[in-house]
C-alpha positions in Angstrom: -28.3 16.8 18.3 -28.2 13.9 15.9 -27.2 16.2 13.0 -24.3 17.6 15.1 -23.4 14.0 16.2 -23.9 14.8 19.8 -26.3 11.8 19.8 -25.5 8.8 17.6 -27.9 6.2 16.4 -26.0 2.9 15.8 -26.3 1.1 12.4 -27.1 -2.2 14.1 -27.3 -3.8 17.5 -23.6 -4.9 17.4 -22.7 -1.2 16.8 -24.0 -0.3 20.2 -20.9 -1.8 21.7 -18.9 0.9 19.9 -20.8 3.8 21.4 -18.9 3.7 24.7 -15.6 3.5 22.9 -16.6 6.5 20.8 -17.5 8.4 24.0 -14.1 7.6 25.6 -12.2 8.5 22.5 -13.8 11.9 22.0 -13.6 12.7 25.8 -9.9 11.8 25.7 -9.2 14.1 22.7 -11.2 17.0 24.0 -9.2 17.0 27.2 -5.9 17.3 25.4 -4.2 20.6 25.3 -2.9 21.9 22.0 0.7 21.3 23.2 -0.3 17.6 24.0 -1.9 17.3 20.5 1.4 18.4 19.0 3.3 15.6 20.8 1.0 12.8 19.7 2.9 10.0 17.9 2.1 10.4 14.2 2.9 7.6 11.6 1.6 7.6 8.1 -0.3 10.9 8.8 -2.4 9.1 11.5 -2.1 8.8 15.3 -0.1 5.7 15.9 -2.2 3.5 18.2 0.7 1.0 18.4 3.0 3.6 19.9 0.6 4.6 22.7 -0.2 2.7 25.9 -3.7 1.9 27.0 -3.3 4.6 29.6 -2.6 7.2 26.9 -5.3 6.2 24.4 -8.7 4.8 25.6 -9.3 2.6 22.6 -7.6 -0.3 20.9 -7.1 -0.8 17.1 -9.9 -3.4 17.2 -12.4 -0.6 18.3 -12.0 0.9 14.8 -14.2 -1.9 13.4 -17.2 0.1 14.7 -18.5 2.7 12.3 -19.2 5.2 15.1 -15.6 4.9 16.4 -14.2 5.3 12.9 -16.3 8.4 12.4 -14.9 9.9 15.6 -11.4 8.9 14.6 -11.9 10.8 11.3 -13.2 13.8 13.1 -10.1 13.9 15.3 -7.7 13.7 12.3 -9.6 16.5 10.5 -9.1 18.6 13.6 -5.4 17.7 13.6 -5.2 18.9 10.0 -6.7 22.2 10.9 -4.1 22.6 13.6 -1.3 21.8 11.1 -0.2 18.7 13.0 -0.9 16.4 10.1 -0.6 17.2 6.4 -3.9 17.4 4.4 -1.9 16.7 1.2 -0.1 13.7 2.6 0.2 10.7 0.2 1.1 7.2 1.3 4.1 5.3 -0.2 1.7 3.2 -2.3 0.0 6.3 -3.6 3.3 8.1 -4.4 4.7 5.0 -6.1 1.5 4.5 -8.1 1.7 8.1 -9.4 5.3 7.5 -10.3 4.2 4.4 -12.2 1.6 6.5 -14.1 4.2 9.1 -15.0 6.6 6.4 -16.3 3.7 4.9 -18.3 2.9 8.2 -19.8 6.4 8.6 -21.0 6.8 6.9 -24.4 9.6 4.3 -24.2 10.5 1.2 -26.1 10.8 -2.1 -24.2 14.6 -1.9 -24.6 14.6 1.5 -22.9 12.2 0.2 -20.3 14.5 -2.7 -19.5 17.5 -0.4 -19.2 15.6 1.8 -16.8 14.4 -1.0 -14.6 17.8 -2.7 -14.6 19.4 0.6 -13.3 17.7 -0.1 -9.9 19.6 -2.6 -7.9 17.6 -5.4 -6.2 19.2 -6.1 -2.8 16.0 -6.3 -0.7 12.2 -6.6 -1.1 11.9 -2.8 -0.6 13.9 -2.2 -3.8 11.0 -3.4 -5.9 8.6 -0.8 -7.4 5.1 -0.9 -6.0 2.8 -2.6 -8.6 -0.2 -0.7 -9.8 -3.2 -1.4 -12.1 -1.3 0.2 -14.9 1.9 -1.8 -14.2 0.7 -5.0 -12.4 3.8 -7.0 -13.2 6.5 -4.4 -12.9 8.3 -6.4 -10.2 8.6 -9.4 -12.5 10.0 -7.1 -15.2 12.5 -5.8 -12.7 13.7 -9.3 -12.0 14.3 -10.1 -15.6 15.7 -6.6 -16.4 18.3 -6.9 -13.5 19.2 -10.4 -14.5 19.7 -9.3 -18.1 22.7 -7.3 -16.9 24.6 -10.6 -16.6 24.9 -10.9 -20.4 26.6 -8.3 -22.6 25.3 -9.2 -26.0 22.1 -7.5 -27.3 20.8 -10.9 -28.4 21.2 -12.3 -24.9 19.4 -9.3 -23.4 16.6 -9.8 -26.0 16.2 -13.3 -24.7 15.5 -12.0 -21.3 12.9 -9.5 -22.6 11.1 -12.4 -24.5 11.3 -14.6 -21.5 9.8 -11.8 -19.3 6.9 -11.4 -21.7 6.2 -15.2 -21.7 6.4 -15.5 -17.9 4.1 -12.5 -17.4 1.6 -14.0 -19.8 1.7 -17.2 -17.7 1.2 -15.2 -14.5 -1.7 -13.3 -16.0 -3.5 -16.6 -16.8 -2.8 -17.8 -13.3 -3.6 -14.8 -11.2 -5.3 -12.3 -13.6 -4.1 -8.8 -14.1 -4.3 -7.5 -10.5 -1.1 -5.9 -9.1 1.3 -8.7 -8.3 3.7 -8.7 -5.4 6.5 -11.2 -5.7 6.9 -11.7 -2.0 3.3 -12.8 -1.6 2.8 -14.8 -4.8 6.1 -16.6 -5.6 6.6 -19.9 -3.9 8.7 -23.1 -4.4 6.1 -24.6 -6.8 5.8 -21.7 -9.2 8.6 -22.6 -11.6 7.5 -26.2 -11.8 4.0 -25.0 -12.7 5.6 -22.7 -15.3 7.5 -25.6 -16.8 4.4 -27.7 -17.2 2.7 -24.7 -18.8 5.6 -24.4 -21.3 5.4 -28.2 -22.0 1.7 -27.9 -22.9 2.6 -25.0 -25.2 
């Protein structure tokens, strides 16, 4: 019964609180008809807890902190995959963007060509930035400089932006390391003054 997960042994005393939530969750799911399963609100290839009332779903998002509840949640989604309600090959936006970044990285291009490509994408909102990855952690910074380089027509002027981009990225790597950097979470009103002091020391 333990092997078939009919009986569950909690990992710790605090996990015992999740057993009841697990029971309610599985009972709720097993009572759904196939038609009702097809009408479940799906977002990001998962059941959207936020789009369901407490009367519809017996657990809250906080319940997923328990291992036993997460295990039951995974079981439900594997069953939804078998029914064709969710896609087993689904990839999140972050995963798709990361793959696109890898493909762009694998394509041999000069920095000039790279700037031309990045400049071709207009930056009107935060969503217009590419998603940074381990291979291209500072791609959003490059986008900023590439787009701004369109304001000058001469090749020497554009070259200045490429040099400035490299210098600023080097500064950011010393400050934050080489982890994927999102501008909206890292840039603040003090960053440029810190960069100026950094340049003065150089």
